[in-house]
C-alpha positions in Angstrom: 78.1 -158.0 -43.1 78.9 -160.3 -46.0 82.3 -159.2 -47.2 83.6 -159.0 -50.7 86.8 -160.9 -51.8 89.8 -159.5 -53.5 91.6 -161.6 -56.1 95.4 -161.9 -55.8 96.4 -162.0 -59.5 99.8 -160.5 -59.9 100.0 -157.5 -62.1 96.3 -157.0 -62.6 93.6 -154.8 -61.2 92.2 -156.2 -57.9 88.5 -156.6 -58.5 86.1 -156.7 -55.5 83.4 -159.3 -55.7 81.0 -161.0 -55.5 78.8 -157.9 -55.6 77.1 -157.0 -52.4 74.7 -154.4 -51.2 75.7 -152.3 -48.2 73.1 -151.1 -45.8 73.0 -147.5 -44.6 74.1 -145.4 -47.6 75.7 -142.8 -45.3 78.3 -145.3 -44.1 79.3 -146.7 -47.5 82.7 -145.0 -47.6 83.5 -145.8 -44.0 82.7 -149.4 -44.3 84.6 -149.9 -47.6 87.6 -148.1 -45.9 87.5 -150.4 -42.9 87.1 -153.5 -45.1 90.0 -152.6 -47.4 92.2 -151.6 -44.5 91.6 -154.9 -42.8 92.6 -156.7 -46.1 95.8 -154.6 -46.3 96.6 -155.4 -42.7 96.3 -159.1 -43.5 98.4 -158.8 -46.6 95.5 -160.0 -48.8 96.3 -157.4 -51.5 99.5 -158.0 -53.5 102.1 -155.3 -54.3 101.4 -155.7 -58.0 97.7 -155.3 -57.8 95.7 -152.2 -58.6 92.6 -151.0 -56.8 90.4 -149.1 -59.2 87.5 -147.1 -57.8 85.0 -148.3 -60.5 85.9 -152.0 -59.9 85.7 -151.6 -56.1 82.4 -149.8 -56.4 81.0 -152.6 -58.6 82.1 -155.2 -56.2 80.2 -153.6 -53.4 77.2 -152.8 -55.5 77.4 -149.1 -54.9 78.2 -145.9 -56.8 81.7 -144.9 -57.6 82.1 -141.9 -55.3 82.1 -143.7 -51.9 84.6 -146.2 -53.2 86.9 -143.4 -54.4 86.5 -141.6 -51.0 87.6 -144.7 -49.2 90.6 -145.2 -51.5 91.7 -141.6 -51.2 91.5 -141.9 -47.4 93.7 -145.0 -47.4 96.1 -143.1 -49.6 96.2 -140.1 -47.3 97.0 -142.4 -44.4 99.9 -144.0 -46.3 98.3 -147.4 -46.9 98.1 -146.8 -50.7 99.6 -144.6 -53.3 98.0 -143.3 -56.5 99.2 -144.7 -59.8 98.4 -144.1 -63.5 95.6 -146.6 -63.0 94.1 -146.9 -59.6 95.8 -147.3 -56.3 98.5 -149.7 -55.1 100.6 -150.6 -52.0 103.6 -148.2 -51.7 107.0 -149.7 -52.4 109.1 -148.9 -49.4 112.8 -148.3 -49.7 115.3 -149.4 -47.1 115.5 -145.9 -45.9 111.6 -145.8 -45.6 111.7 -148.9 -43.4 114.5 -147.5 -41.2 112.5 -144.3 -40.7 109.3 -146.3 -39.8 111.2 -148.5 -37.3 112.8 -145.4 -35.7 109.4 -143.9 -35.1 108.0 -147.2 -33.8 111.0 -147.4 -31.3 110.2 -143.9 -30.1 106.5 -144.5 -29.6 105.7 -148.1 -28.8 107.8 -148.7 -25.6 106.2 -145.8 -23.7 102.8 -146.7 -25.2 103.2 -150.3 -23.9 104.1 -148.9 -20.5 100.9 -146.8 -20.4 98.8 -149.8 -21.6 100.3 -152.0 -18.8 99.3 -149.3 -16.3 95.7 -148.9 -17.5 94.8 -152.4 -18.7 91.7 -154.1 -17.5 90.8 -157.8 -17.1 88.9 -158.0 -20.4 91.9 -156.7 -22.4 94.2 -159.1 -20.6 91.9 -162.0 -21.6 92.1 -161.0 -25.2 95.9 -160.9 -25.0 96.0 -164.3 -23.5 93.8 -165.6 -26.3 96.1 -164.0 -28.9 99.2 -165.5 -27.4 97.6 -169.0 -27.4 96.7 -168.5 -31.1 100.3 -167.5 -31.8 101.7 -170.6 -30.1 99.3 -172.9 -32.0 100.2 -171.1 -35.3 103.9 -171.8 -34.8 103.3 -175.4 -33.7 101.3 -176.0 -36.9 103.6 -174.0 -39.1 100.8 -171.6 -40.1 102.3 -168.2 -41.1 98.9 -166.6 -41.9 97.5 -167.6 -38.5 100.6 -166.1 -36.8 100.1 -162.8 -38.6 96.4 -162.7 -37.4 97.4 -163.5 -33.9 100.0 -160.8 -33.9 97.4 -158.3 -35.2 94.9 -159.4 -32.5 97.6 -159.0 -29.8 98.5 -155.5 -31.0 94.8 -154.4 -31.3 94.2 -155.6 -27.7 97.0 -153.8 -26.0 96.4 -150.6 -28.0 92.8 -150.6 -26.9 94.0 -150.0 -23.4 95.5 -146.6 -24.3 93.6 -143.4 -23.6 95.1 -141.4 -26.4 93.2 -142.1 -29.7 95.7 -140.2 -31.8 98.5 -142.3 -30.4 96.6 -145.5 -31.2 96.0 -144.5 -34.8 99.6 -143.3 -35.3 101.1 -146.6 -34.0 98.6 -148.7 -35.9 99.4 -147.0 -39.2 103.1 -147.3 -38.9 102.9 -151.0 -38.0 100.5 -151.5 -40.9 102.8 -149.8 -43.3 105.4 -152.6 -42.8 102.8 -155.3 -42.6 103.3 -156.3 -46.2 106.9 -157.2 -45.5 106.0 -159.4 -42.5 105.1 -162.4 -44.6 108.7 -162.6 -45.8 110.2 -162.4 -42.3 107.7 -164.9 -40.8 108.5 -167.6 -43.3 111.8 -168.0 -41.4 111.2 -170.5 -38.5 113.7 -168.7 -36.3 111.9 -165.4 -36.7 108.6 -167.1 -35.9 110.1 -168.4 -32.6 111.4 -164.9 -31.8 108.0 -163.3 -32.4 106.2 -165.8 -30.1 108.8 -165.3 -27.4 108.4 -161.5 -27.7 104.6 -161.8 -27.5 104.9 -164.1 -24.4 107.2 -161.6 -22.7 104.9 -158.7 -23.4 101.9 -160.8 -22.2 103.6 -161.4 -18.9 104.4 -157.7 -18.4 100.8 -156.8 -19.2 99.3 -159.4 -16.9 101.5 -158.2 -14.1 100.6 -154.6 -14.8 104.3 -153.7 -14.9 104.9 -150.5 -17.0 108.7 -150.7 -16.7 108.9 -154.3 -17.9 106.4 -153.6 -20.7 108.5 -150.7 -21.9 111.7 -152.8 -22.0 110.0 -155.8 -23.6 108.3 -153.7 -26.3 111.6 -152.0 -27.1 113.2 -155.4 -27.6 110.2 -156.7 -29.6 110.4 -153.8 -32.1 114.2 -154.1 -32.3 113.9 -157.8 -33.1 111.3 -157.1 -35.8 113.6 -154.6 -37.4 116.6 -156.9 -37.4 114.5 -159.8 -38.8 113.4 -157.6 -41.7 116.8 -156.4 -42.6 118.3 -159.9 -42.4 115.7 -161.2 -44.9 116.1 -158.1 -47.1 119.9 -158.4 -47.3 119.5 -162.0 -48.4 117.0 -160.9 -51.0 119.3 -158.2 -52.3 122.2 -160.7 -52.5 120.1 -163.1 -54.5 118.9 -160.3 -56.8 122.5 -159.3 -57.4 123.6 -162.8 -58.1 120.8 -163.2 -60.7 121.8 -159.9 -62.3 125.3 -161.2 -62.7 124.6 -164.7 -63.9 121.1 -164.5 -65.3 118.1 -166.6 -64.1 118.6 -170.3 -63.7 117.2 -172.3 -66.6 115.1 -175.4 -66.1 116.9 -178.6 -67.3 115.7 -179.9 -70.7 
C-alpha cells in the first residue's frame, strides 16, 4: 500500500498527503488507524501538530467518517487527545510517566519470561536481526534507526505471547512514552545502555531462559525510566534558568 506522508510543521495542522485511494472500503478506518499508529510509534507526528479528520480524509482520498473513526479509536487508546481543533499527542506530566513505568515494571518482566518459554526459531531470528540493526544504528550514530530497531525487537518478543490482551496493553503503554524516547536516545550513554539491554534480553530469549528474561526485562525497563527522568531533570533545570535570566540573545 502506498502510504501518505505527514508534515512536521510545528504548531500547524498535520495534513496527510499526497492523496491516495484505499482499496476495500470496509477497511478504510482500520487501515488509517494502523498507518497513523505506526507514525505515532515512530515519533513522526510532533507534539504541536493537529490531526484534523477532514485533512486526514482528504490525504487518503476518502470520506470524512472513516478518518474520524480512526482518530477516535486512537484517542480511546490513549495515543491522542481531542483538542478544540482536531487531535494531538497527549502532554504527559511527570506523574503520568511514573504511572506508566510502574505499570510496565509490573507487566513486562513476567511477559518476557512467558515469551522466553514459548518462543520459536522464527521469532528468535527476528530478534537477532533487530539486535544487529540496533548495533549498527549506534555505530553510525543513527537515533531514528535505533528507535526502529527497538520497536522491531519489542514486536518480535511480544508476538511470542499467547495473551492478545496482554500484548495490546504492553504495546500501548510503551507507545505512550515513545514520543519522549527521541530525547533520551540523543544521549550517547543512553544509546549504549539500550543496546546492552537488548543484547542481554536477546541472550535470554535465545537460551529460552524465563528467569533470566524476567530479570533482564526488569533492568531494561528500570534503565529506560532512569534515562527519561535524567533527561527531564536537565530540561526542567534549563527551563528554570531561562525563566530567571531570559532567553540568550544572539550577538549583534
